[in-house]
DOFI-684947 format. One record per residue (C-alpha): x negated, y, z. Coordinates in steps of 0.25 Angstrom, whole numbers, padded with zeros to 4 digits, always signed. Layout:
XYZ/...
This chain:
+0525+1552+0354/+0534+1544+0363/+0542+1554+0371/+0553+1551+0381/+0565+1558+0387/+0557+1565+0398/+0543+1568+0393/+0536+1567+0380/+0523+1572+0376/+0518+1582+0365/+0508+1592+0364/+0503+1604+0355/+0491+1606+0346/+0482+1618+0348/+0479+1625+0335/+0465+1631+0333/+0465+1647+0332/+0461+1654+0320/+0453+1667+0319/+0444+1676+0311/+0429+1680+0312/+0433+1694+0312/+0443+1693+0323/+0435+1682+0331/+0435+1690+0344/+0450+1690+0343/+0452+1676+0339/+0457+1670+0352/+0468+1681+0355/+0473+1681+0341/+0474+1666+0341/+0481+1666+0354/+0491+1675+0349/+0492+1668+0335/+0495+1655+0342/+0506+1661+0350/+0512+1669+0338/+0512+1656+0330/+0519+1649+0341/+0530+1659+0343/+0533+1659+0328/+0537+1645+0329/+0548+1646+0339/+0562+1651+0340/+0569+1650+0354/+0579+1656+0363/+0588+1649+0373/+0603+1653+0377/+0611+1649+0389/+0620+1637+0390/+0613+1623+0389/+0621+1613+0380/+0625+1599+0384/+0618+1591+0374/+0616+1576+0372/+0603+1571+0379/+0590+1570+0371/+0576+1565+0374/+0564+1574+0371/+0560+1564+0360/+0573+1565+0353/+0573+1580+0354/+0559+1580+0348/+0563+1571+0337/+0575+1580+0335/+0566+1592+0333/+0557+1584+0323/+0569+1579+0315/+0575+1593+0313/+0575+1597+0299/+0582+1611+0301/+0575+1621+0292/+0586+1631+0290/+0589+1641+0301/+0590+1656+0304/+0591+1664+0317/+0585+1674+0327/+0574+1670+0336/+0569+1678+0348/+0555+1675+0353/+0548+1680+0366/+0534+1677+0368/+0525+1680+0380/+0511+1676+0378/+0505+1685+0388/+0497+1693+0377/+0496+1707+0381/+0502+1719+0372/+0505+1709+0361/+0514+1720+0355/+0504+1731+0354/+0489+1728+0357/+0488+1714+0355/+0498+1714+0343/+0490+1723+0335/+0477+1717+0339/+0481+1703+0335/+0487+1708+0322/+0474+1715+0319/+0466+1702+0323/+0475+1693+0315/+0471+1702+0302/+0456+1700+0305/+0454+1711+0315/+0455+1723+0306/+0470+1724+0303/+0469+1716+0291/+0466+1724+0278/+0478+1722+0268/+0486+1715+0279/+0501+1717+0279/+0509+1721+0292/+0519+1710+0288/+0508+1699+0287/+0514+1688+0296/+0501+1684+0302/+0500+1696+0311/+0515+1700+0311/+0520+1687+0318/+0509+1689+0329/+0518+1699+0335/+0527+1687+0339/+0517+1683+0349/+0523+1693+0360/+0536+1698+0364/+0550+1695+0360/+0554+1695+0345/+0567+1692+0338/+0566+1684+0325/+0575+1681+0313/+0572+1667+0307/+0577+1659+0295/+0572+1647+0288/+0577+1639+0276/+0568+1627+0274/+0553+1627+0273/+0552+1638+0263/+0561+1649+0268/+0559+1656+0282/+0560+1670+0288/+0556+1676+0301/+0559+1690+0305/+0554+1697+0317/+0564+1708+0322/+0558+1720+0329/+0566+1732+0334/+0562+1741+0322/+0557+1731+0312/+0557+1717+0306/+0546+1707+0302/+0550+1696+0292/+0542+1684+0287/+0549+1677+0276/+0545+1664+0269/+0553+1661+0256/+0547+1650+0247/+0533+1654+0243/+0535+1668+0248/+0531+1673+0262/+0536+1688+0265/+0534+1696+0278/+0540+1709+0280/+0537+1719+0291/+0548+1730+0291/+0541+1739+0301/+0529+1741+0291/+0537+1738+0278/+0526+1728+0275/+0528+1715+0267/+0519+1703+0267/+0520+1692+0256/+0514+1679+0253/+0518+1670+0241/+0514+1656+0237/+0510+1645+0246/+0498+1647+0254/+0495+1661+0249/+0498+1669+0261/+0485+1674+0267/+0487+1665+0280/+0494+1654+0272/+0509+1654+0268/+0513+1644+0279/+0507+1654+0290/+0514+1666+0284/+0528+1660+0282/+0537+1659+0294/+0541+1644+0291/+0534+1639+0303/+0543+1648+0312/+0554+1638+0315/+0560+1633+0328/+0555+1619+0325/+0541+1622+0322/+0537+1626+0336/+0544+1614+0343/+0537+1604+0333/+0523+1611+0337/+0526+1609+0351/+0529+1595+0349/+0516+1591+0341/+0504+1583+0346/+0511+1574+0356/+0499+1570+0365/+0505+1567+0379/+0503+1581+0384/+0518+1586+0384/+0531+1582+0391/+0543+1584+0382/+0557+1584+0388/+0571+1588+0385/+0576+1599+0395/+0590+1601+0393/+0597+1609+0382/+0599+1624+0378/+0607+1633+0370/+0599+1640+0359/+0605+1651+0350/+0618+1644+0351/+0613+1630+0349/+0612+1618+0358/+0597+1613+0360/+0589+1604+0368/+0577+1609+0376/+0564+1601+0374/+0553+1604+0384/+0538+1602+0382/+0528+1603+0394/+0513+1601+0393/+0509+1590+0403/+0494+1595+0403/+0489+1606+0413/+0482+1618+0407/+0492+1622+0396/+0498+1636+0395/+0511+1629+0390/+0521+1626+0401/+0533+1621+0393/+0539+1622+0379/+0554+1621+0378/+0560+1619+0364/+0576+1620+0363/+0580+1610+0351/+0593+1612+0344/+0601+1600+0348/+0608+1599+0334/+0596+1601+0324/+0583+1599+0332/+0578+1613+0329/+0570+1619+0341/+0578+1632+0345/+0570+1636+0357/+0555+1637+0361/+0550+1641+0374/+0536+1640+0379/+0533+1642+0394/+0519+1644+0398/+0513+1636+0409/+0510+1649+0417/+0525+1651+0419/+0533+1664+0416/+0540+1667+0403/+0539+1659+0391/+0528+1661+0382/+0537+1659+0370/+0552+1660+0371/+0558+1661+0357/+0571+1657+0350/+0583+1657+0342/+0594+1667+0347/+0602+1663+0335/+0600+1652+0324/+0607+1646+0312/+0603+1633+0305/+0610+1636+0292/+0603+1640+0279/+0598+1655+0280/+0602+1664+0269/+0592+1664+0257/+0591+1679+0259/+0584+1677+0272/+0571+1673+0265/+0572+1683+0254/+0562+1695+0255/+0559+1707+0246/+0549+1718+0251/+0557+1730+0255/+0554+1743+0247/+0541+1750+0251/+0536+1738+0258/+0521+1735+0257/+0520+1721+0252/+0507+1713+0255/+0505+1701+0247/+0497+1689+0253/+0486+1690+0243/+0485+1705+0245/+0483+1703+0260/+0470+1695+0257/+0462+1708+0257/+0448+1709+0262/+0453+1709+0276/+0461+1696+0274/+0450+1689+0266/+0440+1693+0277/+0449+1687+0288/+0451+1674+0280/+0436+1673+0278/+0434+1675+0293/+0445+1664+0296/+0438+1654+0286/+0425+1657+0294/+0431+1655+0307/+0437+1641+0302/+0423+1637+0298/+0417+1639+0312/+0415+1626+0319/+0427+1623+0328/+0435+1635+0323/+0443+1628+0311/+0445+1615+0319/+0445+1619+0334/+0441+1608+0344/+0454+1604+0353/+0452+1602+0367/+0462+1594+0375/+0476+1590+0370/+0491+1594+0370/+0494+1607+0377/+0480+1608+0382/+0473+1608+0369/+0463+1619+0367/+0457+1623+0354/+0442+1626+0354/+0435+1633+0343/+0424+1643+0340/+0426+1658+0335/+0418+1662+0322/+0404+1662+0325/+0406+1660+0340/+0412+1674+0341/+0416+1678+0355/+0425+1689+0361/+0419+1702+0361/+0414+1708+0374/+0421+1721+0380/+0408+1728+0375/+0409+1723+0361/+0410+1733+0350/+0421+1732+0339/+0432+1726+0348/+0444+1735+0347/+0449+1740+0360/+0463+1734+0359/+0457+1721+0355/+0448+1721+0367/+0460+1725+0376/+0468+1713+0370/+0457+1703+0372/+0454+1708+0387/+0469+1707+0390/+0470+1692+0385/+0456+1687+0390/+0451+1681+0403/+0436+1680+0404/+0432+1665+0408/+0419+1657+0410/+0415+1643+0412/+0406+1632+0407/+0408+1637+0393/+0403+1651+0396/+0413+1663+0396/+0424+1667+0388/+0438+1674+0387/+0452+1667+0388/+0463+1673+0381/+0476+1671+0387/+0491+1670+0383/+0502+1663+0390/+0501+1652+0380/+0488+1651+0372/+0474+1654+0379/+0460+1654+0373/+0446+1655+0378/+0435+1661+0370/+0421+1659+0375/+0410+1669+0374/+0403+1659+0364/+0415+1659+0354/+0422+1647+0358/+0438+1647+0359/+0447+1638+0367/+0462+1640+0364/+0475+1633+0368/+0488+1634+0376/+0480+1631+0389/+0476+1639+0401/+0463+1647+0403/+0457+1636+0412/+0460+1626+0402/+0452+1634+0391/+0441+1636+0401/+0440+1621+0404/+0440+1618+0389/+0429+1628+0386/+0421+1622+0398/+0422+1608+0392/+0419+1613+0378/
């Protein structure tokens, strides 16, 4: 990459969605929400008034400052606001997605503290988080609600999750023993730096990158790094990352959609301390009377069935390694559902009324040279599922998905 002061190029990679045969009819909406939730989990950000007067810096220098940052200790409070345009996420869609994530049947033996389904709630609304990190082996994330708290703690080889509302505890011990993989269960990827690095990956000449002034974030001076897709057809309008002027840690992340309006994601530190957090921040003992679910115990018939379905899905041609159409921000992943399963029609039996209502709210019927299908819409990730079981997904417009399907 050879960026300059005014414009440099980078891009993002599109990851292939994952699903299960049992929930094949729900793969697209779950994948859309999953991508969004994963994205949200990586970002802290909140701006405050008063732009500081800082020395001039080029975009290349600021990118290098982010890359060189070795800050692994911090604690603070993060506020995240998300507007993906998904209807009723706190009620209908929230319960629907949680059920689908457990294989469509609520997940026998599943714990309400299991992070896979619990953190999906961050995909909508405004949430306050407490975060702390002390190197690669100790992190803590707590989601604060009005009447309850959910905490996810990684301490060495232990991953604990606790839902105070249901007094439920989830525990995984030993590397790779969590049912979805320890790395996925632990909150170690929930850092300010991770999202900025993700946004700066895959430099391929599709992005303009520039420095747009300064900001004051949680009492700290910061530079504003702005990324804008140079291609048409992306749902991303711009990404702004506020970078700590002293240590290079990204403090603010705002994603504006190309359609305009409020940010899709606006998240950030309201307070931050880069000192070493107290060891007690990562200590956890299950409260008296709490129901503790061990990772191995969670591998009941329901989880084993879901895992078998997932393996079968990966074996389907094009599912494990999706075909990538286009590049940069306009990349679209194409894959096939297990057995070529398509969405159920309105007359289909066995589709819960709430699930059908959710699908109808998200979907637009479309047709073209490829045949016909349904486009599932959010303000960031869109997906086209054809009636013959092909899926096209990316941070692109509906028209771009249809065009890709017509070419395919």
